[in-house]
C-alpha positions in Angstrom: 11.7 8.7 -12.4 14.2 9.1 -10.0 18.1 7.7 -9.3 20.5 8.7 -6.6 22.5 11.7 -8.5 20.3 11.9 -11.5 18.6 15.4 -10.8 18.6 16.5 -14.5 17.1 13.1 -15.7 14.4 12.7 -13.0 11.1 12.8 -14.6 7.4 12.4 -13.6 4.6 10.7 -15.8 1.2 9.2 -15.4 -0.5 6.0 -15.6 -4.4 5.7 -15.6 -7.2 3.0 -14.5 -10.9 2.8 -14.5 -10.4 1.4 -10.5 -7.9 1.8 -7.9 -6.9 -1.8 -8.2 -6.0 -1.3 -11.9 -5.0 -2.3 -14.4 -3.0 0.8 -14.9 -2.1 1.9 -18.5 1.0 4.3 -19.1 0.4 7.6 -20.3 4.2 8.2 -20.7 5.9 11.5 -19.3 4.5 14.9 -18.1 7.9 16.4 -18.0 11.5 15.7 -16.7 13.7 18.3 -14.9 15.4 19.4 -18.1 12.3 20.0 -20.0 10.6 22.0 -16.9 13.6 23.5 -16.1 13.7 22.4 -12.4 16.4 20.2 -11.1 15.5 17.2 -9.3 11.7 17.1 -10.8 10.2 14.3 -8.4 7.9 14.2 -5.7 4.7 15.2 -7.2 1.3 16.1 -5.6 -2.1 16.8 -7.4 -4.6 19.3 -6.5 -8.0 19.9 -8.1 -9.8 23.2 -6.9 -13.1 22.4 -8.7 -12.0 24.6 -11.6 -8.5 24.0 -12.6 -6.2 20.9 -11.9 -2.5 21.7 -10.6 0.6 19.5 -10.0 3.0 20.6 -7.4 6.6 19.0 -7.3 10.2 19.4 -6.1 13.1 18.2 -4.1 15.4 20.7 -2.3 15.5 22.9 -5.3 12.3 24.6 -4.8 8.7 23.7 -4.7 6.9 24.4 -8.0 3.2 24.4 -9.2 1.9 24.4 -12.9 -1.9 24.2 -14.4 -2.7 20.8 -15.8 -5.1 19.9 -18.8 -8.6 19.2 -18.1 -7.7 15.4 -18.2 -4.5 15.7 -15.9 -2.1 14.3 -17.7 0.1 17.1 -19.1 1.1 20.7 -18.5 -1.6 23.3 -19.9 -0.6 24.7 -22.9 1.0 28.2 -22.2 1.1 27.4 -18.3 3.8 28.7 -16.3 5.3 27.0 -13.2 5.0 29.0 -10.2 7.7 28.8 -7.3 5.7 28.6 -4.0 8.5 27.5 -1.7 12.3 27.4 -1.0 14.7 25.0 -1.5 14.7 23.2 2.0 11.6 21.1 0.9 10.6 17.9 -0.9 7.4 15.9 -0.7 4.9 18.8 -0.7 1.2 18.0 -0.2 -1.4 20.7 0.1 -4.4 20.6 2.1 -7.5 22.8 1.8 -9.2 23.8 5.2 -11.5 26.7 6.0 -10.3 30.2 3.9 -6.5 29.0 3.9 -4.4 26.2 2.1 -2.2 24.3 4.3 1.3 23.4 2.7 2.9 20.2 4.0 6.6 19.1 3.3 9.8 17.4 4.5 13.0 18.7 5.4 16.2 17.1 6.2 18.1 13.8 5.5 15.7 11.1 4.8 17.7 8.2 4.3 20.8 7.8 6.7 18.9 5.4 9.2 19.1 6.7 12.7 21.1 9.5 12.0 18.3 10.6 9.7 17.1 14.3 10.5 13.7 14.2 8.4 10.8 16.1 9.9 7.7 17.3 8.7 6.9 21.1 8.4 4.2 23.2 7.5 2.8 26.7 6.4 -0.3 28.2 5.2 -1.9 30.3 2.7 -4.9 32.2 1.3 -3.9 31.4 -2.3 -2.8 28.0 -3.6 -0.1 29.6 -5.3 1.3 31.7 -2.3 2.7 33.2 -0.6 3.1 30.6 2.2 4.0 31.8 5.6 4.7 30.1 9.3 2.9 31.3 12.4 5.5 34.3 12.7 4.6 35.4 9.3 7.9 34.8 7.5 8.0 33.3 4.1 8.5 29.5 3.2 9.9 30.6 0.3 12.8 31.9 2.4 12.9 28.4 4.0 11.2 29.6 7.2 8.7 27.0 8.6 7.2 25.5 11.8 8.1 21.7 12.6 4.5 19.5 12.9 6.3 16.1 13.6 9.9 15.8 14.7 11.9 13.0 16.4 11.7 11.3 20.0 13.3 8.9 21.5 11.5 6.0 19.9 11.3 7.2 16.2 13.6 9.4 14.1 13.6 10.5 10.6 9.9 11.4 10.3 8.4 12.5 7.2 7.3 12.5 3.4 3.5 12.4 4.5 1.0 11.1 2.1 -2.8 12.1 1.6 -4.6 13.5 4.9 -7.7 11.7 5.4 -10.9 12.2 7.4 -12.5 9.3 9.6 -16.0 8.9 10.1 -16.1 10.7 13.1 -14.8 13.8 11.0 -10.8 13.6 12.5 -8.0 14.2 10.0 -5.3 11.5 9.8 -1.9 11.8 8.8 0.4 9.3 7.1 4.4 9.6 6.9 7.0 7.3 7.2 10.1 6.9 9.7 12.7 4.9 11.5 11.7 3.1 14.6 14.6 3.7 17.1 14.8 0.1 18.8 17.1 -3.1 18.7 14.6 -5.0 16.4 15.1 -1.8 13.8 18.8 -2.3 13.1 17.9 -3.4 9.5 17.0 0.2 9.3 13.7 -0.1 7.4 11.1 2.8 7.5 7.9 1.9 9.0 4.5 3.6 8.0 3.3 5.7 10.7 -0.2 7.1 11.5 -0.9 10.3 13.7 -4.1 12.5 14.3 -3.9 15.5 12.7 -5.5 18.2 15.1 -6.2 22.3 14.8 -5.8 24.8 17.0 -8.3 28.0 17.5 -5.9 30.0 15.1 -6.3 27.4 12.5 -2.7 25.9 12.6 -1.9 22.3 12.6 -0.2 20.2 15.5 0.4 16.7 16.4 0.3 15.8 20.1 3.7 15.7 21.3 5.1 16.9 17.9 6.4 13.3 17.0 4.9 10.0 16.7 3.5 8.1 19.9 3.6 4.2 20.4 -0.3 4.2 21.8 -2.7 6.5 20.4 -6.4 6.8 19.7 -7.3 4.7 16.5 -9.4 6.3 13.4 -13.0 5.8 13.9 -14.5 3.8 11.2 -18.2 2.7 10.8 
């Protein structure tokens, strides 16, 4: 639950269903900003390491993680929240690849149309709870990161990625949104964008051109 200016009334709930198509049943509030002690408690993501379940969340007031109950519908009794990244980020998402946990997040302004400065950034850690660092070893806790997707002449305000998915050829794909810098986008809708997420020899992620492209290969689906 989020409204502009309602940083201390924001909160996170859950609903469950037996299939992705629903119907979903409201399971109520997990926490709000006041009860968890984190201003603007929105933009949650879920991570299951096979032994424990975690929620990560936060929007420009720190990114936090907390362990959940076995059913994932409440904070585990006695669990303490852990701050894993600084105040420059929102929309965090964690992706495990090899020995590293990769932090993806968004920074900048999301919602000013073609003046938006939103961009996707990243870091990595050998532990889910950090410390996360950029390529130079600087801490994301200190708002030091590397840029994965920035702007170009065709697209601006690109950020807030969703789940990273793998196609049938084993390639990773990243969904996010952005504004299209063309005459027909003056209504300033944000569009769903897709880029292939690649990995260099040192295990760092990258996107060709560091920005969205108007033409690209498509995911391979059998």
